[in-house]
N, C-alpha and C positions, 0 to 999 in steps of 0.2 A: 426429393419432395416428401415433405412429412404430412401424413394423413392423420384423420381423426380415430381414435382407438375405439372399436365397437365393444360396449360393456354388456354385461348380463341384463342391466335394465333396457339397453338397447334393443336386445334380442326380445325381451318380454314385450316392450312397446310394439315391436314388428309383429309379433304373434297376435297381440291385442287388435292392431289395425287389419291385419290380414284374415284371421280367422274369426274374430268377433266375440272371443271368450272375454269375461271380465278381466280386469287388470291383474287381480289376485290370481285368478286361475291360469292366466298367461304366464304369470311369473313362476307359479308351482310347476306348470308343464316344462317351462325351460330349465328349473332347477331339477326336476325329475330326469329329463333327457341328460343333462351334464352329470348328475349323480350315477346314472346307468353307465355311461361311458367311463367315468372315474372308477367304479367298482370293477368293470370289466378289466380295465388296464392294471389294476391293483392286483388282480387274480393271475396277471401275466398273459391275458387274452388279447388278441387283436380286435380292433373295431375298425370296420369298413363302412363308410358311409358313400353309397353310390353317388357318382358324379361330383363328388367332394374330395375324398381322400381316404386314407388309411392311416390309423394310429396303431404303432407297434412298440411293444417293450422289447429292448435288446439288452443282453449282458454284455458288459465291458470287463474285460479281465484286468487283472492287476498290471500296472506299468510304472515306470520310473519317469517322474516329472521333474521339472527343474523349476526352482524359484527364480523369476526374471531378474530380481533385485540382486540377489546374492550369488546366483549361479549354483547354489546348493542343490543337490539332487535328493528328491522327496519321493517315497513311495506313495502311488495312488492306489487306494483300495478297490478291489472289484465292485462294481456297482451296476443297478439297472437303469437304463436311460430310456427316455420316451422319444420316439422318432415318429415324425409326421411326414408322409408321402403324398403329395397332391395328385389327384387324378388328372388325366390328359384333359378332361372337359374343364376343370378349374384352371388348369394351366393355360389353356386357350382363352378362357374368358379374362384372366388377369392380363395376359399379353395383348389382348384386344383393348383393354382400357374399360374406362367406366361408360355404361350403356347411357343413352341419352333418352 
């Protein structure tokens, strides 16, 4: 089942509908929240949003990968990766399905 993708504009519209700020203020609020999350993650900090989940930055070490076409071994450099862990509340809501 392929669903709709929620965009930044959709989030802004939801804030506009629920909170009653102007559309511009709603967009600025969404941008501000996303910027705060991005800044924290860039610094290597974790971000925990209660009843939603946690965003973590994890270091992955160097390893040897393989080109699937040629079979050639290729070194993969160490890097930071972003990990999201959903809270149990979010997992339960997703498994329950869309609310009516």
